[in-house]
C-alpha positions as a Markdown table, in Angstrom:
| # | Residue | x | y | z |
|---|---|---|---|---|
| 1 | Met | 57.2 | 69.1 | -96.5 |
| 2 | Ser | 60.1 | 66.6 | -97.0 |
| 3 | Ala | 61.4 | 67.3 | -93.5 |
| 4 | Glu | 58.0 | 66.5 | -92.0 |
| 5 | Ile | 57.8 | 63.2 | -94.1 |
| 6 | Asp | 61.3 | 62.3 | -92.9 |
| 7 | Ala | 60.2 | 63.0 | -89.3 |
| 8 | Val | 57.1 | 60.8 | -89.6 |
| 9 | Arg | 59.1 | 58.0 | -91.1 |
| 10 | Ala | 61.7 | 58.2 | -88.3 |
| 11 | Ile | 59.0 | 58.1 | -85.7 |
| 12 | Glu | 57.2 | 55.2 | -87.3 |
| 13 | Ala | 60.5 | 53.4 | -87.2 |
| 14 | Leu | 61.0 | 54.3 | -83.6 |
| 15 | Val | 57.6 | 52.7 | -82.7 |
| 16 | Val | 58.5 | 49.5 | -84.7 |
| 17 | Asp | 62.0 | 49.4 | -83.1 |
| 18 | Tyr | 60.3 | 49.3 | -79.7 |
| 19 | Ala | 58.1 | 46.3 | -80.6 |
| 20 | Val | 61.0 | 44.5 | -82.3 |
| 21 | Gly | 63.4 | 45.2 | -79.4 |
| 22 | Val | 61.0 | 44.0 | -76.8 |
| 23 | Asp | 60.3 | 40.8 | -78.7 |
| 24 | Ala | 64.1 | 40.2 | -79.2 |
| 25 | Arg | 64.7 | 40.8 | -75.5 |
| 26 | Asp | 67.1 | 43.6 | -76.3 |
| 27 | Tyr | 66.0 | 45.7 | -73.3 |
| 28 | Asp | 69.1 | 48.0 | -73.3 |
| 29 | Glu | 68.4 | 48.9 | -76.9 |
| 30 | Val | 64.8 | 49.5 | -76.2 |
| 31 | Ala | 65.7 | 51.8 | -73.3 |
| 32 | Arg | 68.0 | 53.8 | -75.7 |
| 33 | Leu | 64.8 | 54.6 | -77.7 |
| 34 | Phe | 63.8 | 56.8 | -74.8 |
| 35 | Ala | 65.3 | 60.2 | -73.9 |
| 36 | Asp | 67.6 | 60.1 | -70.9 |
| 37 | Asp | 64.7 | 61.3 | -68.7 |
| 38 | Gly | 62.1 | 59.4 | -70.7 |
| 39 | Val | 59.0 | 58.0 | -69.0 |
| 40 | Leu | 57.1 | 54.8 | -69.6 |
| 41 | Arg | 53.7 | 54.5 | -67.9 |
| 42 | Ala | 50.7 | 52.1 | -67.9 |
| 43 | Arg | 47.0 | 52.5 | -67.3 |
| 44 | Arg | 44.1 | 50.1 | -67.7 |
| 45 | Thr | 41.0 | 51.5 | -69.3 |
| 46 | Ser | 38.8 | 48.9 | -67.7 |
| 47 | Val | 39.5 | 50.7 | -64.4 |
| 48 | Gln | 37.0 | 53.6 | -64.5 |
| 49 | Ser | 39.3 | 56.2 | -63.1 |
| 50 | Gly | 42.2 | 55.0 | -65.3 |
| 51 | Asp | 44.5 | 54.9 | -62.3 |
| 52 | Leu | 48.2 | 54.6 | -63.0 |
| 53 | Leu | 49.3 | 51.0 | -62.8 |
| 54 | Trp | 53.0 | 51.8 | -62.9 |
| 55 | Gln | 55.5 | 54.5 | -64.0 |
| 56 | Leu | 59.1 | 54.1 | -64.9 |
| 57 | Asp | 61.4 | 57.1 | -64.9 |
| 58 | Gly | 64.5 | 56.9 | -67.0 |
| 59 | Arg | 66.3 | 54.2 | -68.9 |
| 60 | Ala | 67.4 | 52.1 | -65.9 |
| 61 | Glu | 63.9 | 51.7 | -64.5 |
| 62 | Ile | 62.6 | 50.9 | -68.0 |
| 63 | Val | 65.2 | 48.1 | -68.5 |
| 64 | Ala | 64.4 | 46.6 | -65.1 |
| 65 | Arg | 60.7 | 46.5 | -65.8 |
| 66 | Leu | 61.1 | 45.1 | -69.3 |
| 67 | Gln | 63.3 | 42.2 | -68.0 |
| 68 | Gly | 60.1 | 40.9 | -66.4 |
| 69 | Leu | 59.0 | 39.8 | -69.8 |
| 70 | Asp | 61.6 | 37.1 | -69.7 |
| 71 | Arg | 59.1 | 34.9 | -67.8 |
| 72 | Phe | 57.3 | 34.4 | -71.1 |
| 73 | Ala | 58.6 | 31.8 | -73.6 |
| 74 | Arg | 57.9 | 34.3 | -76.4 |
| 75 | Thr | 56.3 | 37.7 | -77.0 |
| 76 | Phe | 54.9 | 39.1 | -80.2 |
| 77 | His | 54.0 | 42.8 | -80.5 |
| 78 | Gln | 52.1 | 43.7 | -83.7 |
| 79 | Ile | 51.8 | 47.4 | -84.4 |
| 80 | Ala | 48.6 | 48.5 | -86.2 |
| 81 | Gln | 47.4 | 52.0 | -87.1 |
| 82 | His | 49.6 | 54.9 | -86.0 |
| 83 | Thr | 48.9 | 58.7 | -86.1 |
| 84 | Ile | 51.6 | 61.3 | -85.7 |
| 85 | Ala | 51.5 | 65.1 | -85.3 |
| 86 | Ile | 54.8 | 67.0 | -85.7 |
| 87 | Asp | 55.4 | 70.2 | -83.9 |
| 88 | Gly | 59.0 | 71.3 | -84.6 |
| 89 | Asp | 61.4 | 69.1 | -82.5 |
| 90 | Arg | 58.5 | 67.5 | -80.6 |
| 91 | Ala | 55.7 | 65.3 | -81.8 |
| 92 | Thr | 52.8 | 63.3 | -80.4 |
| 93 | Gly | 51.3 | 60.1 | -81.6 |
| 94 | Leu | 48.9 | 57.3 | -81.1 |
| 95 | Ala | 49.8 | 53.7 | -82.0 |
| 96 | Tyr | 47.7 | 50.6 | -81.6 |
| 97 | Cys | 49.3 | 47.2 | -80.7 |
| 98 | Thr | 48.2 | 43.7 | -80.1 |
| 99 | Ala | 50.7 | 42.1 | -77.7 |
| 100 | His | 50.9 | 38.3 | -77.4 |
| 101 | His | 52.7 | 36.7 | -74.4 |
| 102 | Leu | 53.2 | 32.9 | -74.6 |
| 103 | Thr | 53.8 | 30.8 | -71.5 |
| 104 | Arg | 54.7 | 27.1 | -72.1 |
| 105 | Thr | 54.8 | 24.3 | -69.5 |
| 106 | Gly | 55.5 | 21.0 | -71.1 |
| 107 | Asp | 52.9 | 20.5 | -73.8 |
| 108 | Glu | 50.5 | 23.1 | -72.1 |
| 109 | Thr | 50.5 | 26.6 | -73.4 |
| 110 | Ser | 48.8 | 29.8 | -72.3 |
| 111 | Leu | 48.6 | 32.9 | -74.4 |
| 112 | Tyr | 47.9 | 36.2 | -72.7 |
| 113 | Val | 46.9 | 38.9 | -75.2 |
| 114 | Met | 46.8 | 42.6 | -74.6 |
| 115 | Tyr | 45.1 | 45.1 | -76.8 |
| 116 | Ile | 47.1 | 48.3 | -76.3 |
| 117 | Arg | 47.1 | 51.9 | -77.3 |
| 118 | Tyr | 50.3 | 53.9 | -76.9 |
| 119 | Glu | 49.9 | 57.6 | -76.4 |
| 120 | Asp | 53.4 | 58.9 | -77.1 |
| 121 | Thr | 55.3 | 62.2 | -76.9 |
| 122 | Tyr | 58.4 | 62.2 | -79.1 |
| 123 | Val | 61.4 | 64.5 | -79.0 |
| 124 | Ile | 64.6 | 65.0 | -80.9 |
| 125 | Asp | 67.3 | 64.0 | -78.6 |
| 126 | Asp | 71.0 | 63.8 | -79.6 |
| 127 | Gly | 70.0 | 64.1 | -83.3 |
| 128 | Arg | 67.3 | 61.4 | -83.4 |
| 129 | Trp | 63.7 | 60.9 | -82.5 |
| 130 | Arg | 63.1 | 59.3 | -79.1 |
| 131 | Phe | 60.3 | 58.7 | -76.7 |
| 132 | Ala | 59.9 | 61.5 | -74.1 |
| 133 | Asp | 56.8 | 59.9 | -72.7 |
| 134 | Arg | 55.0 | 56.6 | -73.6 |
| 135 | Leu | 51.6 | 55.9 | -72.0 |
| 136 | Leu | 50.5 | 52.4 | -72.5 |
| 137 | Trp | 46.7 | 52.0 | -72.3 |
| 138 | Ile | 45.5 | 48.4 | -71.8 |
| 139 | Asp | 42.1 | 48.4 | -73.4 |
| 140 | Met | 41.4 | 44.7 | -73.4 |
| 141 | Glu | 43.0 | 41.5 | -72.2 |
| 142 | Glu | 42.3 | 37.8 | -72.8 |
| 143 | Thr | 44.0 | 34.5 | -71.9 |
| 144 | Arg | 43.8 | 31.5 | -74.3 |
| 145 | Thr | 44.9 | 28.0 | -73.4 |
| 146 | Gly | 45.7 | 25.0 | -75.4 |
| 147 | Thr | 48.3 | 22.5 | -76.3 |
| 148 | Met | 51.3 | 22.7 | -78.7 |
| 149 | Gly | 53.1 | 19.9 | -80.5 |
| 150 | Pro | 56.9 | 19.8 | -80.8 |
| 151 | Thr | 58.6 | 22.9 | -81.9 |
């Protein structure tokens, strides 16, 4: 049982490291959280068919896509509930996330919020848990506007 608990803790840390790395703009480190041939995909649940929005194959494509987040003044990814099922050196999981994306122009701000579910497949790769496949489901989106004082 201890090995399974250790695996769950390592996978929980992996999911948090992804969120922290994205918000810190450490895209190379985020890419290293994926297996060499890891995949990151996105779908929008509001599209009835759930058509694939994009798919990134391998670390280089993942870094290139994540760099697009630099257009935001700040991002803040908050992980909520997370379930994990271990099966030897593979595991699957479901993690919920609220992702905030702040754009600032002068005193005007806009906050784009995504309500996300990550359907993950994890593998042990080079002695540590990594993402083999991460499917990002965009369940809801909203944009908020307002003003901000000096920061």
